C-alpha positions in Angstrom: -67.4 37.5 -88.1 -65.7 39.7 -85.4 -62.4 39.1 -87.2 -63.8 40.4 -90.5 -65.2 43.4 -88.7 -61.8 44.3 -87.3 -60.2 43.9 -90.8 -62.9 46.0 -92.4 -62.4 48.7 -89.7 -58.6 48.7 -90.2 -59.0 48.8 -94.0 -61.5 51.7 -93.9 -59.4 53.6 -91.4 -56.3 53.2 -93.6 -58.3 54.4 -96.7 -59.5 57.4 -94.8 -56.0 58.3 -93.7 -54.7 58.0 -97.3 -57.5 60.3 -98.5 -56.7 62.8 -95.7 -53.0 62.6 -96.7 -53.9 63.3 -100.4 -56.1 66.2 -99.4 -53.3 67.6 -97.2 -50.8 67.3 -100.1 -53.3 69.0 -102.5 -53.9 71.7 -100.0 -50.2 72.4 -99.7 -49.8 72.5 -103.5 -52.8 74.9 -103.7 -51.3 77.1 -101.0 -48.0 77.1 -102.9 -49.8 78.2 -106.1 -51.7 81.0 -104.3 -48.5 82.1 -102.7 -46.8 82.3 -106.1 -49.6 84.2 -107.7 -49.7 86.6 -104.8 -45.9 87.1 -105.1 -46.2 87.8 -108.9 -49.0 90.3 -108.2 -47.0 92.2 -105.6 -43.8 92.2 -107.8 -45.8 93.5 -110.7 -47.3 96.3 -108.6 -43.9 97.2 -107.2 -42.3 97.4 -110.7 -45.2 99.5 -111.9 -44.7 102.0 -109.1 -40.9 101.9 -109.6 -41.1 102.8 -113.3 -43.7 105.4 -112.6 -41.4 107.1 -110.1 -38.4 106.8 -112.4 -40.5 108.5 -115.2 -41.0 111.6 -113.0 -37.4 112.5 -113.8 -37.7 113.1 -117.6 -34.0 114.0 -117.8 -33.0 110.6 -116.5 -35.4 108.9 -118.9 -34.0 110.9 -121.8 -30.4 110.2 -121.0 -31.0 106.5 -120.6 -32.9 106.4 -123.9 -30.2 108.2 -125.8 -27.5 106.1 -124.3 -29.2 102.9 -125.3 -30.0 104.1 -128.8 -26.4 105.0 -129.5 -25.0 101.7 -128.2 -27.9 99.6 -129.5 -27.5 97.5 -126.4 -26.7 97.8 -122.7 -24.0 100.3 -122.3 -21.0 100.1 -120.0 -20.7 103.8 -119.9 -20.8 105.6 -116.6 -24.0 107.5 -117.5 -26.0 104.3 -118.3 -24.6 102.6 -115.2 -25.7 105.5 -113.1 -29.2 105.6 -114.4 -29.6 101.8 -114.0 -28.3 102.1 -110.5 -30.8 104.9 -109.8 -33.6 102.7 -111.2 -32.4 99.7 -109.1 -32.5 101.9 -105.9 -36.1 102.9 -106.6 -37.0 99.2 -107.2 -35.3 98.2 -104.0 -37.2 100.8 -102.0 -40.5 99.7 -103.5 -39.7 96.0 -102.8 -39.1 96.8 -99.2 -42.4 98.7 -98.9 -44.2 95.6 -100.3 -42.1 93.3 -98.0 -40.4 91.5 -100.9 -37.1 90.2 -99.4 -35.9 87.9 -102.1 -32.5 88.8 -103.7 -32.7 89.9 -107.3 -30.8 91.4 -110.3 -32.2 93.7 -113.0 -31.4 94.4 -116.6 -32.8 96.8 -119.2 -33.0 95.4 -122.7 -33.6 97.4 -125.9 -34.0 94.4 -128.2 -36.4 91.5 -127.8 -34.0 89.2 -129.6 -31.6 89.1 -126.5 -32.4 86.0 -124.5 -33.3 87.1 -120.9 -32.7 85.0 -117.8 -35.3 82.3 -117.2 -38.0 82.8 -114.6 -37.7 86.6 -114.6 -40.4 89.3 -114.4 -40.9 91.6 -117.4 -42.1 95.1 -117.3 -42.3 97.3 -120.4 -40.2 100.5 -120.5 -41.9 101.8 -123.6 -43.3 104.9 -122.0 -40.2 105.7 -120.0 -37.7 105.3 -122.9 -39.9 105.9 -125.9 -38.8 102.5 -127.3 -41.3 99.8 -128.2 -38.7 97.1 -127.5 -37.4 98.4 -124.2 -38.0 95.9 -121.4 -37.1 95.8 -117.7 -36.3 92.3 -116.5 -36.1 91.4 -112.9 -34.6 88.0 -112.0 -34.9 86.5 -108.5 -31.9 84.3 -107.8 -33.4 81.9 -105.2 -37.1 82.3 -105.7 -38.0 78.6 -105.0 -36.0 78.5 -101.8 -37.5 81.8 -100.6 -41.0 80.5 -101.4 -40.4 77.3 -99.4 -38.9 79.4 -96.6 -42.1 81.4 -96.4 -44.2 78.2 -96.4 -41.7 76.4 -94.2 -43.6 76.7 -91.0 -46.9 75.7 -92.5 -45.4 72.8 -94.4 -43.4 71.5 -91.4 -46.5 71.8 -89.2 -48.6 69.8 -91.7 -45.8 67.2 -92.1 -45.5 66.7 -88.3 -49.3 66.5 -87.9 -49.4 63.8 -90.6 -46.6 61.8 -89.0 -48.2 62.0 -85.6 -51.5 61.0 -87.0 -50.1 57.9 -88.8 -48.0 57.0 -85.7 -51.0 57.2 -83.4 -53.1 55.2 -85.8 -50.3 52.5 -86.0 -50.1 52.4 -82.2 -53.9 52.1 -82.0 -54.1 49.3 -84.5 -51.2 47.4 -82.8 -52.9 47.9 -79.3 -56.2 46.7 -80.8 -54.6 43.5 -82.2 -52.6 42.9 -79.0 -55.7 43.4 -76.8 -57.7 41.2 -79.0 -55.1 38.4 -78.7 -54.9 38.8 -75.0 -58.7 38.8 -74.8 -58.8 35.5 -76.7 -56.1 34.0 -74.4 -57.9 35.3 -71.3 -61.1 33.6 -72.5 -59.2 30.4 -72.9 -57.7 30.8 -69.4 -61.1 31.2 -67.9 -62.3 28.1 -69.7 -59.3 26.2 -68.5 -59.7 27.4 -65.0 -63.3 26.3 -65.0 -62.3 22.9 -66.3 -59.3 22.4 -63.9 -61.4 23.5 -60.9 -64.4 21.4 -61.9 -62.5 18.1 -61.7 -61.2 18.3 -58.1 -64.4 19.9 -57.0 -66.3 16.9 -58.4 -63.9 14.5 -56.8 -64.4 16.3 -53.4 -68.2 16.3 -53.8 -68.2 12.6 -54.6 -65.9 11.7 -51.7 -68.1 13.8 -49.3 -71.2 12.1 -50.6 -69.6 8.7 -50.0 -68.6 9.6 -46.5 -72.2 10.3 -45.6 -73.1 6.7 -46.3 -73.3 4.5 -43.2 -71.8 1.5 -45.0 -68.7 3.6 -45.8 -68.5 5.0 -42.2 -68.5 1.5 -40.8 -65.3 0.7 -42.7 -62.3 2.7 -41.5 -60.2 1.9 -44.5 -62.9 3.5 -46.8 -63.1 6.6 -44.6 -59.3 7.0 -44.9 -59.4 6.4 -48.7 -62.1 9.1 -49.3 -60.4 11.5 -46.8 -57.2 11.1 -48.7 -59.0 12.0 -51.9 -60.5 15.1 -50.3 -57.0 16.1 -48.9 -55.3 15.5 -52.2 -57.8 17.4 -54.3 -57.9 20.2 -51.8 -54.1 20.6 -52.0 -54.4 20.6 -55.8 -56.9 23.4 -55.8 -54.9 25.4 -53.3 -51.7 25.0 -55.4 -53.6 26.2 -58.5 -55.1 29.2 -56.7 -51.7 30.1 -55.1 -50.1 30.1 -58.6 -52.7 32.4 -59.9 -52.3 34.8 -56.9 -48.5 34.8 -57.2 -48.8 35.6 -60.9 -51.1 38.5 -60.2 -48.7 39.7 -57.5 -45.7 39.5 -59.9 -47.6 41.5 -62.6 -48.4 44.2 -60.1 -44.7 44.5 -59.2 -45.4 43.4 -55.6 -43.2 40.3 -55.6 -40.8 40.1 -52.7 -38.0 37.6 -52.8 -37.1 35.7 -49.6 -33.6 34.6 -50.7 -31.4 32.1 -49.0 -28.5 29.9 -50.1 -30.1 26.9 -51.7 -28.5 23.8 -53.2 -30.1 23.5 -56.6 -29.2 19.8 -56.9 -31.2 19.1 -53.8 -34.0 21.3 -55.0 -34.2 19.5 -58.3 -34.4 16.1 -56.5 -37.2 17.4 -54.3 -39.2 18.7 -57.3 -38.8 15.3 -59.0 -40.0 13.5 -55.9 -43.1 15.8 -55.8 -44.0 14.7 -59.3 -43.1 11.0 -58.8 -46.7 9.9 -58.9 -47.4 11.5 -62.3 -44.2 10.1 -63.7 -45.0 6.6 -62.5 -48.5 6.8 -64.0 -46.9 7.2 -67.4 -44.1 4.8 -66.6 -41.4 7.4 -67.2 -38.0 8.0 -65.8 -35.6 10.9 -65.0 -31.9 10.8 -65.7 -29.6 13.1 -63.8 -26.3 14.5 -65.1 -25.4 17.0 -62.3 -21.9 18.3 -63.3 -22.0 21.6 -61.6 -19.3 21.9 -58.9 -21.0 25.0 -57.4 -24.7 24.5 -57.2 -25.5 26.8 -54.2 -27.3 30.0 -55.2 -29.1 32.7 -53.3 -32.7 32.3 -54.4 -36.2 32.2 -53.2 -36.6 28.5 -52.7 -40.4 28.3 -52.9 -40.6 30.3 -56.1 -37.7 28.5 -57.8 -39.3 25.2 -56.8 -42.4 26.3 -58.6 -40.3 27.0 -61.7 -38.6 23.5 -61.8 -41.8 21.7 -61.0 -43.5 23.5 -63.9 -40.7 22.5 -66.3 -40.6 18.9 -65.1 -44.4 18.7 -65.1 -44.5 20.0 -68.7 -41.9 17.4 -69.7 -44.1 14.7 -68.4 -47.4 16.1 -69.8 -46.1 16.7 -73.3 -44.4 13.4 -73.7 -46.2 10.7 -75.7 -45.7 7.2 -74.3 -43.2 6.8 -71.5 -41.5 10.2 -70.6 -37.7 10.2 -70.9 -36.5 13.2 -69.0 -32.9 14.3 -68.5 -31.8 17.0 -65.9 -28.3 18.5 -66.3 -26.4 21.1 -64.5 -23.1 22.8 -65.2 -21.1 26.0 -64.3 -20.2 28.4 -66.9 -18.9 32.0 -66.7 -19.9 32.4 -63.0 -23.3 31.1 -63.8 -25.3 27.9 -63.0 -27.0 26.3 -66.0 -29.9 23.9 -65.3 -31.3 22.1 -68.4 -34.4 19.9 -68.4 -34.8 17.9 -71.6 -37.5 15.6 -72.8 -38.2 13.5 -75.9 -41.8 14.6 -76.2 -43.9 16.2 -78.9 -41.7 19.3 -79.3 -42.7 22.6 -80.7 -42.6 24.5 -83.9 -40.6 27.8 -84.2 -43.8 29.7 -84.3 -45.0 28.2 -81.0 -41.6 28.9 -79.4 -42.0 32.6 -80.1 -45.1 32.7 -77.8 -44.6 30.1 -75.1 -43.5 32.7 -72.6 -46.5 35.0 -73.4 -49.1 35.3 -70.7 -52.1 32.8 -71.1 -50.6 31.3 -74.2 -51.2 27.5 -74.8 -50.0 25.6 -77.8 -52.9 24.0 -79.5 -52.6 20.2 -79.6 -56.1 19.4 -80.8 -58.5 19.2 -77.9 -57.9 22.2 -75.7 -58.3 20.1 -72.5 -56.2 17.1 -73.6 -53.3 18.6 -71.5 -54.1 20.1 -68.2 -53.0 23.6 -67.4 -53.9 27.3 -67.4 -51.3 28.5 -69.9 -49.5 30.6 -67.3 -46.8 28.2 -66.1 -44.0 29.3 -68.5 -44.8 33.0 -68.3 -44.9 32.7 -64.5 -41.6 30.8 -64.5 -40.0 33.5 -66.8 -41.1 36.3 -64.4 -39.6 34.5 -61.4 -36.3 33.8 -63.2 -36.2 37.4 -64.4 -36.7 38.5 -60.8 -33.6 36.5 -59.9 -31.6 38.4 -62.6 -31.4 35.2 -64.6 -32.9 34.0 -67.9 -34.7 31.0 -69.4 -34.1 29.7 -72.9 -35.7 27.0 -75.0 -34.7 24.7 -77.8 -37.2 22.5 -79.4 -38.0 20.6 -82.5 -41.3 19.1 -83.6 -41.6 15.4 -82.7 -38.1 15.4 -81.4 -38.3 17.0 -78.0 -37.6 20.1 -76.0 -34.9 21.5 -73.7 -35.5 24.3 -71.3 -32.4 25.9 -69.8 -32.5 28.1 -66.7 -29.4 30.3 -66.2 -28.8 31.8 -62.7 -26.0 34.0 -61.6 -23.8 32.5 -58.8 -22.9 35.9 -57.3 
């Protein structure tokens, strides 16, 4: 139900944004039309004032009229050019008064059958030249560009606002989806922690209860047995709590490496010995192929031990039947490569994309069929990154997995 609510919310939000975008585009078009109408009105007013002022000089009107009648068209004579130039000067002054800055050209026609330039403004010169067909045409060369220039600031501001709005919305949706995913994984983590803590706590409670019985206290071997159970389960709890605390420390950026020169071959052997009980329980075995000539690296031994124990522990847990694990080392390009391979259940490509994500656990049916918090690999990657190295994975479903840790020798 919550998933559908999120989808409905995102869908409605996208629809609202599209409607807002359409309104914005419509508003810009409307503003453009209003700007065009205003321009036409101002040009018409300026031409009216220009012709009225030109008509004040009756002699000029008469000379232009006579010249045009004789030539029956636009004359190239000096007199006609002079009168047209005078009219153009008057128009130019009126345009400046009305703040019309677009470049233009004018022509005076005495016949309607002459095709004028397209997108020009007409004004009748009938009264001025006593000619019914006399027409003043004003053609603006770059009208569309000038109109866009005048609207440029408004248009760019609107465009930037729309881009910012869509960007913020996209970021919000992605953050919502990411937070929802993390919330789901956090819930799984809490459930897994409760389950993982419940088992050793129950074992400790049971052992403590048995130690209170006189029959048990009278038998030293039973006391030692139940004491070992308490000690083992207590160490298990402490290890789990320490791992959680270290992860929190790394996420806060408070991790401090206590580096020393460590033999990785010896460290791998120590990690395998620590997990020998789990390995024997499943009747598994580890094969070593330690080819690296230089295996000593400056690392934090405790943290790197956690990494290798996590990887070997995963190889044991995620192997059906008897675990077959192979540990290899080699030197390459001033680096030490450590590979831990298994022939377990493997992973799909989709799972491989998320295995280093915090709190992620691959679903294998029952959420508790494999113990863990879902933080081991993300914790391991953070530690390897802190050592300026990297960790890679190769896996195939039902074939097995190989995790390769790469550490710089220098």
